[in-house]
C-alpha positions in Angstrom: 0.0 0.0 0.0 2.8 2.4 0.8 4.2 1.9 -2.7 0.8 2.7 -4.2 0.5 6.0 -2.2 4.1 6.9 -3.1 3.4 6.2 -6.8 0.3 8.4 -6.7 2.2 11.3 -5.1 5.0 10.9 -7.6 2.6 11.0 -10.5 0.8 14.1 -9.2 4.2 15.9 -8.9 5.4 14.7 -12.2 2.3 15.8 -14.1 2.2 19.1 -12.3 5.8 19.9 -13.2 6.0 18.4 -16.7 2.5 18.2 -18.1 0.8 15.1 -19.6 2.8 11.9 -19.4 2.3 8.9 -21.8 3.7 5.4 -22.0 3.3 2.9 -24.8 3.3 -0.5 -23.2 6.0 -2.8 -24.6 7.2 0.0 -26.7 4.4 -0.5 -29.3 2.5 2.6 -30.2 -1.2 2.5 -31.0 -2.9 0.9 -32.9 -0.7 -2.1 -32.2 0.0 -1.3 -28.6 -1.8 0.2 -25.6 -1.1 3.7 -24.5 -1.3 4.8 -20.8 -1.7 8.6 -20.5 -1.8 10.6 -17.3 -3.3 14.1 -17.8 -4.5 16.5 -15.1 -8.0 14.9 -14.9 -6.9 11.3 -14.6 -4.1 12.2 -12.2 -6.5 14.1 -10.0 -8.7 11.0 -9.7 -5.7 8.9 -9.0 -4.8 11.3 -6.1 -8.4 11.4 -4.8 -8.5 7.6 -4.9 -5.2 7.4 -2.9 -6.6 9.7 -0.2 -9.9 7.7 0.1 -8.0 4.4 0.2 -5.8 5.8 3.0 -8.9 6.6 5.1 -10.6 3.3 4.2 -7.4 1.3 5.2 -7.2 3.1 8.6 -10.9 2.4 9.3 -10.8 -1.2 8.1 -8.0 -2.0 10.5 -10.5 -1.8 13.4 -13.9 -2.3 11.7 -12.9 -5.5 9.9 -10.8 -7.2 12.6 -11.3 -11.0 12.6 -12.8 -11.1 16.0 -15.4 -8.4 15.0 -16.2 -9.1 11.3 -15.2 -12.7 11.0 -12.3 -14.3 9.2 -13.7 -14.3 5.7 -14.5 -10.6 5.8 -11.4 -9.6 7.7 -8.9 -11.4 5.4 -10.9 -11.1 2.1 -11.3 -7.3 2.4 -7.6 -6.4 1.8 -6.9 -8.2 -1.5 -10.3 -7.0 -2.8 -9.4 -3.5 -1.8 -6.0 -3.7 -3.6 -7.6 -5.2 -6.7 -10.2 -2.4 -6.8 -7.4 0.2 -6.3 -5.4 -1.1 -9.2 -8.4 -1.4 -11.5 -9.4 2.2 -10.7 -6.0 3.5 -11.5 -6.0 1.6 -14.8 -9.3 3.1 -15.7 -8.1 6.6 -14.9 -5.0 6.5 -17.2 -5.8 4.1 -20.0 -6.8 5.3 -23.5 -7.6 1.9 -25.1 -11.4 1.1 -25.1 -10.8 -2.7 -24.6 -8.2 -2.1 -21.8 -10.9 0.1 -20.2 -13.3 -2.8 -20.5 -10.9 -5.0 -18.6 -10.5 -2.4 -15.9 -14.3 -2.0 -15.6 -14.7 -5.8 -15.2 -12.1 -5.9 -12.5 -13.8 -3.0 -10.7 -17.1 -4.8 -10.9 -15.6 -8.1 -9.7 -14.0 -6.5 -6.6 -17.0 -4.2 -5.9 -19.6 -7.1 -6.0 -17.4 -9.2 -3.7 -17.1 -6.3 -1.3 -20.8 -5.9 -1.1 -21.3 -9.6 -0.4 -18.3 -9.9 2.0 -20.5 -9.5 5.1 -22.2 -12.8 4.2 -25.7 -11.8 5.4 -28.7 -12.7 3.2 -29.3 -9.0 2.7 -25.7 -8.5 1.5 -25.8 -11.5 -0.8 -29.1 -10.3 -2.4 -27.7 -6.8 -2.9 -24.5 -8.2 -4.5 -26.5 -10.4 -6.9 -28.6 -7.4 -8.0 -25.4 -5.4 -8.4 -23.9 -8.2 -10.4 -26.8 -8.3 -12.8 -26.6 -4.6 -13.5 -22.8 -4.8 -13.8 -23.0 -7.6 -16.3 -25.7 -5.9 -18.4 -23.6 -2.7 -18.5 -20.5 -4.7 -19.5 -22.3 -6.5 -22.3 -23.6 -3.2 -23.7 -20.3 -1.4 -23.4 -18.5 -4.4 -25.0 -21.0 -4.4 -27.9 -20.2 -0.8 -28.6 -16.5 -1.5 -28.5 -16.9 -4.3 -31.0 -18.7 -2.1 -33.4 -16.1 0.6 -33.1 -13.2 -1.8 -33.8 -15.1 -3.4 -36.7 -15.6 0.0 -38.3 -12.2 1.6 -37.6 -9.7 -1.1 -36.7 -8.5 0.7 -33.6 -9.6 1.3 -30.0 -7.2 4.0 -29.1 -9.1 7.2 -28.2 -6.5 9.5 -29.8 -6.7 7.7 -33.1 -10.5 7.5 -33.0 -10.7 11.2 -32.7 -9.1 11.5 -36.2 -11.2 8.7 -37.7 -13.4 8.9 -40.7 -17.0 8.6 -39.3 -18.8 5.3 -40.0 -22.5 4.5 -40.2 -22.3 2.4 -37.1 -20.7 5.0 -34.9 -24.0 6.3 -33.5 -25.1 2.8 -32.4 -21.7 2.0 -31.0 -21.6 5.1 -28.9 -25.2 4.6 -27.7 -24.5 1.0 -26.6 -21.2 2.0 -24.8 -22.8 5.0 -23.2 -25.8 3.1 -21.8 -23.5 0.5 -20.5 -21.4 3.1 -18.7 -24.5 4.8 -17.3 -25.6 1.5 -15.8 -22.3 1.2 -14.1 -22.4 4.8 -12.9 -25.9 4.2 -11.4 -27.5 7.0 -13.4 -31.3 7.0 -13.1 -33.1 4.7 -14.0 -30.2 2.3 -13.8 -29.6 3.1 -10.1 -31.6 0.3 -8.6 -28.5 -1.6 -7.6 -26.8 1.2 -5.7 -28.8 1.9 -2.5 -29.1 -1.7 -1.3 -25.5 -2.5 -2.2 -24.1 0.5 -0.3 -26.4 -0.1 2.7 -25.5 -3.8 3.0 -21.7 -3.5 2.6 -19.4 -2.8 5.6 -18.8 0.9 6.0 -15.2 0.9 4.6 -16.5 -0.9 1.5 -19.4 1.5 1.2 -17.0 4.4 1.3 -15.1 3.0 -1.8 -18.3 2.0 -3.6 -19.8 5.5 -3.3 -16.7 7.7 -3.6 -14.7 5.8 -6.3 -16.5 3.1 -8.2 -19.1 5.2 -10.1 -16.4 7.8 -10.9 -14.4 5.3 -13.1 -17.3 4.6 -15.5 -18.2 8.3 -15.5 -14.7 9.3 -16.4 -14.6 6.8 -19.3 -18.0 8.2 -20.5 -16.5 11.7 -20.4 -13.4 10.6 -22.4 -15.6 8.7 -24.9 -17.7 11.8 -25.7 -15.1 14.6 -25.3 -12.0 12.8 -26.7 -12.9 9.8 -28.8 -16.1 10.8 -30.6 -17.0 14.4 -29.9 -18.4 14.7 -33.5 -21.3 12.4 -32.6 -22.7 14.9 -30.0 -26.1 16.3 -30.8 -28.4 18.6 -28.8 -31.1 16.0 -28.5 -28.8 13.3 -27.1 -27.0 15.7 -24.7 -30.4 17.0 -23.4 -31.5 13.4 -22.9 -28.5 12.7 -20.7 -29.0 15.8 -18.7 -32.7 14.9 -18.4 -31.7 11.6 -16.8 -29.3 13.5 -14.5 -32.1 15.8 -13.5 -34.4 12.9 -12.7 -31.6 11.4 -10.6 -31.2 14.6 -8.6 -34.9 14.8 -7.9 -35.6 11.1 -7.3 -32.5 10.5 -5.2 -33.2 13.6 -3.1 -36.9 12.6 -2.5 -36.0 9.0 -1.7 -33.3 10.2 0.8 -35.9 12.2 2.5 -38.0 9.1 3.1 -35.3 6.9 4.6 -34.9 6.2 8.3 -31.5 4.5 8.1 -28.4 6.7 7.8 -26.6 4.5 5.3 -29.6 4.5 3.0 -29.9 8.3 3.2 -26.2 8.6 2.2 -26.7 6.0 -0.6 -29.7 7.8 -2.1 -27.7 11.0 -1.8 -25.1 9.4 -4.0 -27.8 8.8 -6.7 -28.7 12.4 -6.5 -25.2 13.7 -6.5 -24.2 11.6 -9.6 -27.1 13.2 -11.5 -25.4 16.6 -11.3 -22.4 15.3 -13.2 -24.5 14.6 -16.3 -25.5 18.3 -16.6 -22.1 18.9 -18.1 -23.2 17.4 -21.5 -25.7 20.1 -22.5 -23.6 22.8 -20.9 -20.7 21.8 -23.1 -22.8 22.3 -26.2 -23.9 20.2 -29.1 -24.2 22.7 -32.0 -20.6 22.6 -33.1 -19.8 26.2 -32.5 -17.2 27.4 -30.1 -18.7 28.1 -26.6 -16.5 29.8 -24.1 -18.6 28.7 -21.1 -17.9 25.0 -21.9 -14.5 25.0 -20.1 -16.2 26.2 -16.9 -18.9 23.6 -17.1 -16.4 20.8 -17.8 -14.1 21.8 -15.0 -17.0 22.3 -12.6 -18.3 18.8 -13.2 -14.8 17.3 -12.5 -14.5 19.4 -9.4 -17.9 18.1 -8.3 -16.8 14.5 -8.8 -13.7 15.0 -6.8 -15.3 16.8 -3.9 -18.2 14.3 -3.8 -15.7 11.5 -3.6 -14.0 12.9 -0.5 -17.2 14.0 1.2 -19.1 10.8 0.6 -16.2 8.6 1.8 -16.2 10.7 5.0 -19.9 10.2 5.4 -19.9 6.4 5.1 -16.9 6.1 7.4 -18.7 8.3 10.0 -21.8 6.2 9.6 -19.7 3.1 10.3 -18.4 4.6 13.5 -21.9 5.4 14.7 -23.0 2.0 13.8 -20.2 0.5 15.9 -21.0 2.8 18.8 -24.8 2.6 18.9 -25.3 -0.8 17.2 -27.7 0.7 14.7 -27.8 3.3 12.0 -31.5 4.2 12.4 -31.9 7.9 13.0 -33.8 7.4 16.2 -30.9 5.4 17.7 -28.3 8.1 16.8 -29.9 10.8 18.9 -27.4 12.7 21.0 -24.3 11.0 19.6 -22.6 14.4 18.8 -21.8 14.9 22.4 -19.7 11.7 23.0 -18.4 11.7 19.3 -17.9 15.3 18.4 -15.2 14.8 15.8 -17.4 12.4 13.8 -20.3 14.8 14.0 -18.1 17.6 12.7 -16.9 15.4 9.9 -20.5 14.6 8.8 -21.4 18.3 9.0 -18.4 19.3 6.8 -19.3 16.6 4.3 -22.9 17.8 4.3 -21.7 21.4 3.5 -19.9 20.0 0.5 -22.9 18.0 -0.8 -25.2 21.0 -0.3 -22.8 23.2 -2.3 -22.2 25.8 0.4 -19.1 28.0 0.6 -16.2 27.6 1.0 -16.4 23.9 0.0 -15.3 22.2 -3.2 -19.0 21.5 -3.9 -19.7 25.2 -3.9 -16.8 25.9 -6.4 -18.1 23.1 -8.6 -21.7 24.3 -8.6 -20.6 27.9 -9.0 -18.7 27.0 -12.2 -21.6 25.0 -13.6 -24.3 27.5 -12.7 -22.2 30.3 -14.3 -21.9 28.3 -17.4 -25.6 27.6 -17.4 -26.5 31.3 -17.3 -23.8 32.2 -19.8 -25.2 29.6 -22.2 -28.8 30.7 -21.7 -29.6 27.3 -20.2 -30.9 28.6 -16.9 -33.2 25.5 -16.2 -30.0 23.5 -15.4 -29.1 26.2 -12.8 -32.5 25.7 -11.2 -31.9 22.0 -11.1 -28.7 22.5 -9.2 -30.3 25.0 -6.8 -33.3 22.8 -6.2 -31.0 19.8 -5.7 -29.0 21.8 -3.1 -32.3 22.5 -1.2 -33.2 18.8 -1.3 -29.8 17.9 0.0 -30.2 20.4 2.9 -33.5 18.9 3.7 -32.4 15.2 3.8 -29.1 15.9 5.6 -30.8 18.1 8.2 -32.6 15.1 9.6 -29.4 13.1 10.6 -27.7 16.3 11.8 -30.8 17.1 14.0 -30.8 13.6 15.5 -27.0 13.7 16.2 -27.3 17.0 18.1 -30.4 16.1 20.0 -30.4 16.8 23.7 -32.1 13.5 24.7 -29.7 10.6 23.9 -31.4 7.2 23.7 -28.4 5.0 24.4 -25.0 4.9 26.0 -22.6 4.4 23.0 -19.6 2.2 23.1 -16.4 4.2 23.3 -14.7 5.2 20.0 -11.2 6.6 20.1 -10.5 10.1 18.8 -8.0 8.7 16.4 -10.7 6.7 14.6 -13.0 9.7 14.6 -10.2 11.8 13.0 -10.2 9.6 9.8 -13.5 10.8 8.3 -12.8 14.3 9.7 -9.7 14.6 7.5 -11.5 13.4 4.4 -14.4 15.8 5.0 -11.9 18.6 5.7 -10.1 18.0 2.4 -13.5 18.4 0.6 -13.6 21.9 2.1 -10.0 22.6 1.4 -10.6 21.7 -2.2 -12.8 24.8 -2.4 -10.5 27.1 -0.3 -7.5 26.5 -2.6 -9.5 25.9 -5.7 -7.1 27.9 -8.0 -4.4 25.2 -7.8 -6.7 22.2 -8.5 -8.4 24.3 -11.2 -5.1 24.8 -13.0 -4.1 21.2 -12.5 -7.3 20.0 -14.2 -6.5 22.0 -17.3 -3.3 19.9 -18.0 -4.0 17.9 -21.1 -7.6 19.1 -21.3 -9.2 18.1 -24.6 -10.1 20.9 -27.0 -13.8 20.0 -26.8 -13.7 20.7 -23.1 -12.4 24.2 -23.8 -14.7 25.1 -26.7 -17.6 22.7 -26.4 -18.8 19.6 -28.2 
């Protein structure tokens, strides 16, 4: 693990100082070989993944001890975590569509196993549902990849950007996009996410929410903005944003109806992922240069990064309360802020990020996207973001109110301040991302595709 963290740090420094880095595996350039390319976007996700994995590892050392979680979960968690970490990094830096398919399969394999690792009937049922959606998404994505290779004889994104358009490109892109949407849990393909996140152990839920959907979303962004930007049309991009809007509303309403903290956080993930798809109409679709597209694209990436840090903090905090109170039902969490103040502070900071309040990274992201929406004359998307923020405030107010209640219902088991500090650091980083936003903003511009600057 130490080597992985050191490699992530080295990559961040190297890209920041020298720009985009590329390696042709085996010395064979595309289309014969596979190219790995680290730009600002991919490297930022590698760094966020390393931070989340650090928090997850520290939490799992206690939460998944053999005496507490059982031997299968305690010993099975670590290889699955490392497999997931490696597959995520591969997805963030690869430019070959089939190589990305392999990374997605490894991510799904590890994620499904992490859901089922508790061994309860609920966990196994949730894992099977997740497996069905993951397999359906894989088949659709692979079908699109096959059509692309049959038409162009290459799967490298850089070469595909210069291809001669083929009649099957629209179908191929549609199949691949729907498959990736299913893996990202975009409405209405989200049905696997809430039960999976609620049934998994808290450290696993943190990875599943913060990291796993981001890999398929990043591939979708690269597919549209780098490989086939010429296939974008206003109708298709509006459809994708419409599904994102439905996710924001549906996820927020469902979160309001839940009485278990982990389910509230899980449905919040459905809602937060919906915001990311608003980048597609804000980045255009009419072929003309659009100066607001760069802000929309950067804002969506900012939102993905800040969401990853905040949501990992929330699930790890929920795991601590579950260990202390023996339940994650809101009525059983009343008054826990007094004996566990650091955890309550972590949850509150993460909530600020998800609501998009200053000075968090979520605020910076939504500010960039809303500015782009007004500049483009697409103000309804700004209303979606504002309404989603109000919904987030409503469903996150409920657990915060319970935590700070004056009438505790139980005497919690003691939890050390060291354990409470883990989610606090992650939540704090989601705030810091907004405070020092100029640096991350410039970093994301390294290797930015031209379509992200001028629009699709």
